[in-house]
ROGUTOR-789474 format. One record per residue (C-alpha): chain; x, y negated, z negated; residue in three letters; residue number from 0. Coordinates in steps of 0.001 Angstrom, whole numbers, plus 500000, padded with zeros to 6 digits. Each point is the difference from the previous one (the first is absolute). Layout:
BEGIN
+-----+--------+--------+--------+------+-----+
| mol |      x |      y |      z | type | seq |
+-----+--------+--------+--------+------+-----+
|   A |      X |      Y |      Z |  ALA | NUM |
...
+-----+--------+--------+--------+------+-----+
This chain:
BEGIN
+-----+--------+--------+--------+------+-----+
| mol |      x |      y |      z | type | seq |
+-----+--------+--------+--------+------+-----+
|   A | 035723 | 921911 | 776711 |  MET |   0 |
|   A | 503343 | 500424 | 501176 |  SER |   1 |
|   A | 502954 | 502410 | 499079 |  THR |   2 |
|   A | 503371 | 499393 | 498865 |  THR |   3 |
|   A | 503063 | 502256 | 500577 |  PRO |   4 |
|   A | 500700 | 502478 | 497296 |  GLU |   5 |
|   A | 497022 | 498550 | 497704 |  SER |   6 |
|   A | 496545 | 500392 | 499280 |  ARG |   7 |
|   A | 497452 | 497983 | 502115 |  PRO |   8 |
|   A | 499557 | 496284 | 499242 |  VAL |   9 |
|   A | 496302 | 499055 | 499957 |  HIS |  10 |
|   A | 498289 | 496640 | 500861 |  ASP |  11 |
|   A | 499369 | 499444 | 496154 |  ASP |  12 |
|   A | 503809 | 500767 | 499394 |  ASP |  13 |
|   A | 500742 | 497004 | 502593 |  LEU |  14 |
|   A | 497809 | 497626 | 498174 |  VAL |  15 |
|   A | 502151 | 500630 | 496651 |  HIS |  16 |
|   A | 503177 | 500097 | 501901 |  LEU |  17 |
|   A | 498945 | 496447 | 501631 |  ARG |  18 |
|   A | 499856 | 498733 | 496360 |  ARG |  19 |
|   A | 503286 | 501551 | 499128 |  CYS |  20 |
|   A | 501596 | 497996 | 503105 |  VAL |  21 |
|   A | 498413 | 496810 | 498505 |  ASP |  22 |
|   A | 501427 | 500437 | 496676 |  LEU |  23 |
|   A | 503353 | 500497 | 501793 |  ALA |  24 |
|   A | 499730 | 496699 | 501487 |  ARG |  25 |
|   A | 499032 | 498428 | 496568 |  GLU |  26 |
|   A | 503388 | 501703 | 498926 |  ALA |  27 |
|   A | 502095 | 498414 | 502576 |  LEU |  28 |
|   A | 498477 | 496698 | 499568 |  ALA |  29 |
|   A | 500844 | 500106 | 496189 |  ALA |  30 |
|   A | 503569 | 501024 | 500845 |  GLY |  31 |
|   A | 499719 | 503845 | 499600 |  ASP |  32 |
|   A | 500612 | 502937 | 502385 |  LYS |  33 |
|   A | 496889 | 500593 | 501985 |  PRO |  34 |
|   A | 498082 | 502680 | 498198 |  PHE |  35 |
|   A | 496671 | 500589 | 498653 |  GLY |  36 |
|   A | 497907 | 502821 | 498604 |  SER |  37 |
|   A | 496819 | 500844 | 498712 |  LEU |  38 |
|   A | 498073 | 502908 | 498135 |  LEU |  39 |
|   A | 496443 | 501201 | 501105 |  VAL |  40 |
|   A | 497978 | 502274 | 497807 |  ASP |  41 |
|   A | 497925 | 502985 | 501469 |  GLN |  42 |
|   A | 496997 | 497789 | 500430 |  THR |  43 |
|   A | 501944 | 497405 | 502141 |  GLY |  44 |
|   A | 500525 | 497365 | 497544 |  GLU |  45 |
|   A | 502959 | 498088 | 499766 |  VAL |  46 |
|   A | 501425 | 500355 | 496387 |  ARG |  47 |
|   A | 503440 | 498128 | 500386 |  PHE |  48 |
|   A | 501995 | 498139 | 502341 |  GLU |  49 |
|   A | 503326 | 498622 | 499698 |  ASP |  50 |
|   A | 503021 | 498382 | 502293 |  ARG |  51 |
|   A | 503747 | 500432 | 499535 |  ASN |  52 |
|   A | 501266 | 497755 | 497447 |  ARG |  53 |
|   A | 503779 | 500793 | 499939 |  GLU |  54 |
|   A | 500975 | 496499 | 500314 |  SER |  55 |
|   A | 499644 | 499678 | 496259 |  SER |  56 |
|   A | 503214 | 501902 | 499838 |  GLY |  57 |
|   A | 498622 | 503188 | 498896 |  ASP |  58 |
|   A | 500466 | 502574 | 503120 |  ALA |  59 |
|   A | 497449 | 502396 | 498557 |  THR |  60 |
|   A | 496900 | 497475 | 500600 |  LEU |  61 |
|   A | 499011 | 501915 | 503082 |  HIS |  62 |
|   A | 495871 | 500086 | 500314 |  PRO |  63 |
|   A | 500069 | 503785 | 500131 |  GLU |  64 |
|   A | 501804 | 500110 | 496813 |  PHE |  65 |
|   A | 497507 | 497549 | 498695 |  ALA |  66 |
|   A | 497118 | 502208 | 501020 |  ILE |  67 |
|   A | 501268 | 503075 | 498431 |  ALA |  68 |
|   A | 500366 | 497972 | 496628 |  ARG |  69 |
|   A | 496668 | 498622 | 500179 |  TRP |  70 |
|   A | 498463 | 503487 | 501104 |  ALA |  71 |
|   A | 501842 | 501590 | 496996 |  ALA |  72 |
|   A | 498470 | 497795 | 497612 |  GLU |  73 |
|   A | 496326 | 499453 | 501564 |  ASN |  74 |
|   A | 499039 | 503372 | 501507 |  MET |  75 |
|   A | 499442 | 503219 | 499116 |  THR |  76 |
|   A | 501976 | 502814 | 501529 |  PRO |  77 |
|   A | 497292 | 501394 | 502133 |  ASP |  78 |
|   A | 499278 | 496254 | 501154 |  ASP |  79 |
|   A | 503710 | 499437 | 500781 |  ARG |  80 |
|   A | 499930 | 503362 | 502056 |  ALA |  81 |
|   A | 497115 | 498747 | 502222 |  SER |  82 |
|   A | 501235 | 496825 | 500619 |  SER |  83 |
|   A | 501639 | 498536 | 503058 |  ILE |  84 |
|   A | 503172 | 497829 | 500088 |  VAL |  85 |
|   A | 500118 | 497695 | 503020 |  TYR |  86 |
|   A | 503300 | 498203 | 500716 |  THR |  87 |
|   A | 501655 | 497714 | 502709 |  SER |  88 |
|   A | 503268 | 501993 | 499736 |  GLY |  89 |
|   A | 500473 | 503628 | 499024 |  GLU |  90 |
|   A | 501006 | 500393 | 496336 |  HIS |  91 |
|   A | 503656 | 500059 | 499202 |  CYS |  92 |
|   A | 501332 | 502612 | 498210 |  ALA |  93 |
|   A | 499554 | 498543 | 496281 |  MET |  94 |
|   A | 496435 | 499349 | 500969 |  CYS |  95 |
|   A | 499222 | 503597 | 501407 |  SER |  96 |
|   A | 501202 | 501303 | 496986 |  ALA |  97 |
|   A | 497954 | 497612 | 497727 |  ALA |  98 |
|   A | 496837 | 500826 | 502201 |  HIS |  99 |
|   A | 500769 | 503975 | 499525 |  ALA | 100 |
|   A | 500627 | 499706 | 496280 |  PHE | 101 |
|   A | 496855 | 498112 | 499421 |  VAL | 102 |
|   A | 497908 | 502227 | 502265 |  GLY | 103 |
|   A | 498625 | 497719 | 502678 |  LEU | 104 |
|   A | 498415 | 501358 | 503159 |  GLY | 105 |
|   A | 500578 | 499242 | 503435 |  ARG | 106 |
|   A | 502082 | 497478 | 501476 |  ILE | 107 |
|   A | 499447 | 498004 | 503190 |  VAL | 108 |
|   A | 502551 | 497713 | 501262 |  TYR | 109 |
|   A | 500067 | 497769 | 502858 |  ALA | 110 |
|   A | 503727 | 500091 | 500740 |  SER | 111 |
|   A | 502684 | 502915 | 498994 |  SER | 112 |
|   A | 503068 | 499878 | 497958 |  GLY | 113 |
|   A | 501961 | 501014 | 503151 |  ALA | 114 |
|   A | 498771 | 497071 | 501917 |  GLN | 115 |
|   A | 500784 | 497561 | 497473 |  TYR | 116 |
|   A | 503575 | 501531 | 499741 |  ALA | 117 |
|   A | 500273 | 499825 | 503705 |  GLU | 118 |
|   A | 498600 | 496284 | 499793 |  TRP | 119 |
|   A | 502658 | 498943 | 497424 |  LYS | 120 |
|   A | 502752 | 501677 | 501896 |  ALA | 121 |
|   A | 499008 | 498308 | 503096 |  SER | 122 |
|   A | 500006 | 496752 | 498452 |  LEU | 123 |
|   A | 503639 | 500537 | 498219 |  GLY | 124 |
|   A | 498366 | 500406 | 496282 |  MET | 125 |
|   A | 501557 | 501873 | 497381 |  ASP | 126 |
|   A | 498251 | 503519 | 499701 |  PRO | 127 |
|   A | 499369 | 499555 | 496335 |  GLY | 128 |
|   A | 500661 | 502255 | 496993 |  PRO | 129 |
|   A | 497771 | 502863 | 501011 |  LEU | 130 |
|   A | 499864 | 502365 | 502752 |  ALA | 131 |
|   A | 497071 | 499274 | 502327 |  PRO | 132 |
|   A | 498232 | 503508 | 498924 |  LEU | 133 |
|   A | 496399 | 500306 | 501200 |  GLY | 134 |
|   A | 497353 | 500529 | 497467 |  ILE | 135 |
|   A | 499765 | 503870 | 500496 |  THR | 136 |
|   A | 503921 | 500174 | 499541 |  ASP | 137 |
|   A | 499624 | 499068 | 496333 |  VAL | 138 |
|   A | 496602 | 501185 | 499273 |  ALA | 139 |
|   A | 498972 | 502773 | 502594 |  PRO | 140 |
|   A | 496491 | 500571 | 498641 |  ALA | 141 |
|   A | 498574 | 496472 | 500622 |  ILE | 142 |
|   A | 497919 | 499748 | 503064 |  PRO | 143 |
|   A | 500999 | 497198 | 502147 |  THR | 144 |
|   A | 498820 | 498050 | 503005 |  SER | 145 |
|   A | 501877 | 497689 | 502177 |  GLY | 146 |
|   A | 501651 | 498194 | 501483 |  PRO | 147 |
|   A | 497224 | 497893 | 501964 |  VAL | 148 |
|   A | 501925 | 498542 | 503051 |  PRO | 149 |
|   A | 498084 | 496717 | 500628 |  PRO | 150 |
|   A | 500489 | 499161 | 496348 |  LEU | 151 |
|   A | 503551 | 501251 | 499688 |  ALA | 152 |
|   A | 500636 | 497486 | 502862 |  GLU | 153 |
|   A | 498316 | 497254 | 497734 |  GLU | 154 |
|   A | 502344 | 501305 | 497229 |  ILE | 155 |
|   A | 503045 | 499753 | 502048 |  ARG | 156 |
|   A | 499291 | 496693 | 501069 |  LEU | 157 |
|   A | 499609 | 498877 | 496012 |  LEU | 158 |
|   A | 503355 | 501879 | 499515 |  VAL | 159 |
|   A | 501808 | 497705 | 502652 |  GLU | 160 |
|   A | 498419 | 496956 | 498410 |  GLU | 161 |
|   A | 501193 | 501212 | 496756 |  SER | 162 |
|   A | 503748 | 500511 | 501200 |  VAL | 163 |
|   A | 499873 | 496421 | 501581 |  ARG | 164 |
|   A | 498590 | 498344 | 496695 |  ALA | 165 |
|   A | 502570 | 501876 | 498077 |  ASP | 166 |
|   A | 502871 | 498572 | 502308 |  GLN | 167 |
|   A | 498498 | 496438 | 499751 |  ARG | 168 |
|   A | 500285 | 500253 | 496143 |  ARG | 169 |
|   A | 503503 | 501499 | 500160 |  SER | 170 |
|   A | 501497 | 497151 | 502462 |  SER | 171 |
+-----+--------+--------+--------+------+-----+
């Protein structure tokens, strides 16, 4: 078990699910999307839903965390949603944090933080984007969180750099 700053402890079981999120982020990048992946695990430990970023379709709301919120609202009871855990390669943006809170999902465990992502983007000369880099608890203070996880955050940083290089190749 490891403990991360300003969050709840991350356990070995959490790391297994976060590893899958990193794999989904790689899949997103390979498909031409930003490297983000997420999954929803119920109270028994069963993965109920997983997805990756799909923004390359032109719809900037196609974040995997938002897809999880939609799926959970349609397929789970309020009690099941509240006892679930969302795992994600990157901390939710403000839009996804709000969706998570409105749907009533439980704990969020993330490999890399929104602050890290904003810092990486700035260091690579990227546009900061349309949303302020708010943390989950800045948007939805009652949601319990865990993260970032330094070794996995480093993997995400490398994927972000690869994504920027791919974007630069496409635009030149």
